[in-house]
N, C-alpha and C positions, 0 to 999 in steps of 0.2 A: 352557739347554742351549748346552755349548761350540763352539767353530768352527774345522776345520782348514782353514786357507789357506796361501797363501803366507808365505816367509819374506821378511819388506822390510827394510834396510840400517837403516831406525827401529829394529828388534827389536833392534838388538844392545843400546841403550841401555836395552832396563828386561827381559834374560836373565841377571841375576844370581841370583835366587833356582832356576835350575835350575844356571847353572855352577858352584856351590859344592859340589855335589855325590862326593864323594870320588874315585867313580868316573868323572865326566863328566873328560873332557881337553877341555882349552880353550888355547882357539888367539890369536894375535896377529886384531887389527881386521882387518890386509889379508887374511890367511887367509879370513873367513870373506866381508868382500865382493866376492871373487874367485869365490867358488862362486857367488856370488850372480845377480852378473853374466856363468859361465860354464853356471852348468845349475840357474839359476829353477826352474826344471820337477821338480827332483829335492829341492829346499829347503819345507821346508813348520813350520811350528807349529802347534800345538795351543793356541787363547786359549780361560779362559774367558768372564763373560758382563761380568764382572766391567774388561777388558780386559789383565789376569795374563797373565803366557806360563806355558803348563803347559808345554812338551814344544818338543822340535825336531830334527826330522832335519833333516841335512845329506849331500846325498850326490851321485856324479858319473857319471860314464857314460867306458866307459876301454875301452882295448883298440884291439883292429888290423881292418885291412877288416873283414869278414865273421866278427871274433871280440871283438863286444864286448858287455858284462857294466855294469851295476849299478853302485856300491858306495856303499856305507854306511860314508862317515867318523864320523855323529856320531850316538848318537841319547838323548836325555834328556828324563828325564823329573821331573819337581820330584818331593823325597818328599811333598810333600800331595797329589798327584795322582796314587798310581801304584795300581795291580791298578782301574782301570776298563781299561781294554784304550786306552789310547791309540798308546799302543807301536807294537802291532799295528794298529791305523788308521795312522797315519804309516806304516808298513811295507808296507802294502799298497797308499798310494799308490803309496812307492817304488816296489814292483814291476814295480805296473801301467804306472808310466814306463816303468821299463828297459825292461819287455817288447815293450808297443803304440809308445812314439817312435822307440825307441831298436833294437828286436829285440835285445834283450841275449839272451846263453846262458846264463844264472844272474846275481843277487846275491851279491856277497859282501862281508862285513866282517870285521873284527879283532877281536877279542877277549879278555882276559887272563886268565888259565889259570886263577888263582885268582877268575875275576869267577861263583861257581856259580850267583848269580841269576840272572845274565843269560846265562850259558852255559846253563841249562830254561827259560829263555823265548822266546831262539832257537831253541832245538831243538822248543817247544812253535809256536809258526811255521812249520818245515818246514826248518831247515838243516840242518847236518850238518857235522861237520867234515870238513875237506880234508885238513889237515894242523896241522901246530905250526912254529911255528916261534922260534926260540931267541930268544932276547936283542932285540924285535922290540922290549918300550920300551926299552928302550938293557940298561946292564948291574949294574942297580943292586945285584942280588942280591949278585954277584962279591965286595963286599965284606964280605954278610953270613953268608958260610960257604956260599959257593955255591950257592945257593936259587936257582933258577926262577920264579921270580916275577913274572920279566917275560917271562915267554914270551906269548905267544899265541895262539890256536889259528884257524887260518885257515878262518874258516864259511862255506857255500852252500848256495843253494837253485837248485836246475834252475827258468827260465822254457819256455816255451810252445816256444821253438825245442832244446831239448831234451830231444826225448822219449827219448832214447837213457838218458838220466840219467850222460854223460860229465864233467860236474863234479860230481859228486858220487862218493868213494870212501868205501867200506866199515870201512877201518882208516886212517882217515885219522888221526887220535888215536897211532898208530902210527909216522905218516908226518914225519920230523921232518929242518928244515931250516935254515937259518940266515940270520938277516936278511938279508946278503950276497947272498942267492939272492932275495931278493923283488925283483919292480921296482915 
């Protein structure tokens, strides 16, 4: 049986099996360390009995005064461990901490518009598209015939402090903003 536990700095030496996935955003060591030091309660890993990392989530709390929300910076599961509900378990923990500890109104994340598998997964977790962000992942599509494959969906899930569901927008796929408009 695997265990869901806090992400430790030493885990950075053993997550290559996860980070080599084409859809996984990777960052420099200082980026990971800044998350682990500032929001350790929003970062966790799923670990196999052998000690092998199966997946991880990196999150943070952001916002102003009474408008806090949780943010998923990275969620990934190694290909050999997919379809075991590991992502759902890690997201549930991040949502619970965002709700109980940070008193957030919602949890948000950005996902590539071309990543249909992830979009469907997040929708099954209760997330919906709030808006489409043009060229969020850069303008790599411009030199390739103007394709918008690097756009992102800003997806959100309301938490208990948002009973009116203000963080949800029914026509979110039609709301298009520039990456410069996203803070």
